[in-house]
N, C-alpha and C positions, 0 to 999 in steps of 0.2 A: 959597700954601704949596707947597713943592716935594715931589715924591714921593720916598720913600726909594729908594736905588739897588737895583736888582734884577738887575744883570748877574751871572750865575752862570758866565760863561765860564771863569774860572780853576778853579773847583771841578769843572765838567764835564770840563775837560781833564785834571785830576788823576785823576778817577775813570776816564776813558777809558784813561789810562796804566796804572792799576792793573788794569783789566779785561783789558788786554793783557799782564799779567804784569810790568810795568815799574814800579819805584818811582822816581818822578821828582818833583822839587820845583823851584820857582822859585828864582832867586838874586837877591840884592840886588846891583846892579852896583857900589855904593859899597864895601860891606864884603866882597863875595864869598861871604857866608854864605847857606846855604839858608834858605828862609822857609816856615814852616808856621803856620797853615793857608793854603791858596791864597787869594790876594787880588788886588785890582786895583792897589794901591799899596804901596810898601815901608813897613814899620813905622818910625816915628821921623821920617823926612824926607819921606815921601809921593812919592818918585820912582817912575818907571816900573820895574817889575821885569823881569828878563830872562826868556828862554824857559825852559821846563821842561828840566832836565838830570838825568841819572841820578845817584843817590846810592848810597852803599855799603850803607846800612841798618844800619851799626854805630852803636852808641850806648852811653851810660852811664845807668844808672838814677839819676835825680835825686830822685825820691820814690816811695814805694810805699804802697799801702793795701790792706787786705783787705776784700772785701765778702762777708760771710757770706750763705749761702743756706740755704734750707730743705732738710734732709736728704731724700733721699740726694744731692742736688746738691752738688758740691764748691764751696768758697769761690772767689770770683773774685779774681784778683790784678791790681790796677789799677796801672799804672806811668806815671810822667811821665819821658820819656826825652830826654836831651840828645843830639842826633844829632852824629856825628863832623864833618859838614860845616857844622854850625850848625843852628839851629832846635830846637824842643822839641815833642814829640808826647805826647799823652795817649792811652793805649791799654790793652790788657790782655795777659796772658800765659796763654793757654789751657793747661790741664793742668799748670801750674807748682805746685810744693809751696809753699804760703804761707809756710812756715817757712824756705825756702831762698832767698828773694829779698830782697836788701838794697840799700840805697843804695850807689852806686859799682860795682854789678855791671855787667859788660859784656854787652850783649845784641845780638841780630841781628833785623832786621825780616823778616817773612814775610807774603806777601799771601794772604789767605783771602777767601772770600765768606761773609758773614753775612746771611741772608735773601737778597735779590737784589743786595746792595751789596758791591762789593769793598772791603776794608779792610786796614789794616796792623796786625798784631799782632807781639808780640816773643817771643823765646825766648832762653834762655841761649846766649851765643856759645861756640863750641867752639874 
């Protein structure tokens, strides 16, 4: 029986870039699209992915859901975002008014640290 793959190099590299304040993703050399989440092989064809490259952080809300919380905590706005360069990310929009976020809204990525882990969140694009 073979052991499951445990190589976390792509995820570690992604997190290191975020920790350095850089939003960078791998690219599929065949399509040129950004790929998320970080992985060893390209989705669909299994080819080798290119190096991490900077992305703009701009995207469009593909789906939105509101996660209610116990008062006085505000509801959490969870979004699925189609990135401008390709790829799709699930994240949230801290401080966003749940009634003001809709599908097709243009958003911008921002790097924050939650706990000890750098992560990407989104805010309305200006």
